[in-house]
N, C-alpha and C positions, 0 to 999 in steps of 0.2 A: 504494500500500500504506500502511495506517495504521501508522506507527511506534510509536504508543502500545501496540499489541498485541504488539510485539516487546520482549523484555527484561522486567525486573521493577522494583519500586519500593521506595524507602526512605522513611523518615519523618524529616524534618529539623526539629529544634527550634532556634529562634533566639529568645532572650529578648526581642529588640527587635521582631521581625517576626511571631512566633507559630509555629505548627506548619504544615508543608506536606508534600506528597507529591512526591518527586523521582523522575523516570524514569531508570533506569540501563539503557541499551540492551543491555548485555552480560549482564544478569541479576545482576550483582554490582558492587560499587563497588571499583575499583582503589585502591591507596593514593593515587595522584595525584588521583583524583576525590574521595576523602575529604579530602585536604589542601585542595583547591580549595573544596569545599562548606563545610568547617568553618573555613577560612581559618587554617590552622596549618601547622607543619612536622613535628610529631610527633603521632600519634594513640595513644590508649589505649583498650583494650577494657574495658568494664564490663558484666558479665553481669547483666541485669535479671531474667530468668526462664529457664526451660529453653528457651523459644522466642525470646526477645528479647535481642539484643546491642546495646549502645549504644557508639558510637565517639565520643570527645570529644577535645578539645585536651589533650594530656598535660601541657602547661605552662600551662594556662589560668589557674591561680591565681597564677602568678608572671610571666607575660609581658604582663599588662595586659588580657587578654581579659575578665576579670571586671569591670573598670571600663568598658572600651570597649563590650562587647557585653551584659554582664549575666550572671546566673546563673539556673539553673532546677533544679527537682526534679520527679520523676515519681511520681504516685500511681496505684494501681489503682482499680477501680470502688468498692472498699470504703474508700478513703481511706488505704490502707496504702502507705507509701513503698516504691518499688522502687529498688534500688541505693543509692548514697550519699546523704547528706543534701543535698548541693549539688554541681552541676556548673557549671563556669565556661565561658563562651563558647557556641559552637554544638555540637550533637550530631546524629548520624545513627543511627537505629534500623534494624537489619537482622535477618533471621531467622537464628537459630542452626540450622544444618543439619548437626549432627554435628561434623565437623572444620572446617567452613567457615561463613562468614557470607554469605548471599545475600539478594536482594530478595524481596519479597512480590508476590502478584498485586495489582492496583490495588484490587480489592474487599476483600482481606484488610487491606491498608494502611489503607484508609478505616475499616474496622471497628475496627482497633487505635486509630486516632486518636480515634474516637468513644468507646472504652471506657476510655481512660486520661485522667488529668488532668495537665496540664502547668502548673506554677506558676513564674512568673518572680519573681526576687528582686533587689532593688537591693543593691548593695554599698556600704557606708558607708566 
């Protein structure tokens, strides 16, 4: 059985590594999976759009993630910023499904990656 067909996908933003699609076998990312993916102890939710939730390191600006990993911002296809001016460390985008954040189909995750612009920033 192809495990890629089971579960859903999230979009991982890493200022050092770029953007990737991560498979979440259960269709959603548990807190422990978010902690491991983002490499942090506390996550914070930032709502980007009605459909897109971004989970980031809640302490990224004070725990060294900004210097260690870098920072990023997200722009839509028109160049308009989504969310905050800058996010420190890594982030995971999931789908806002009413009261819950869940993964996307692989096709939808790929389309989102292709439609958004992710800009990394150096911290001085």
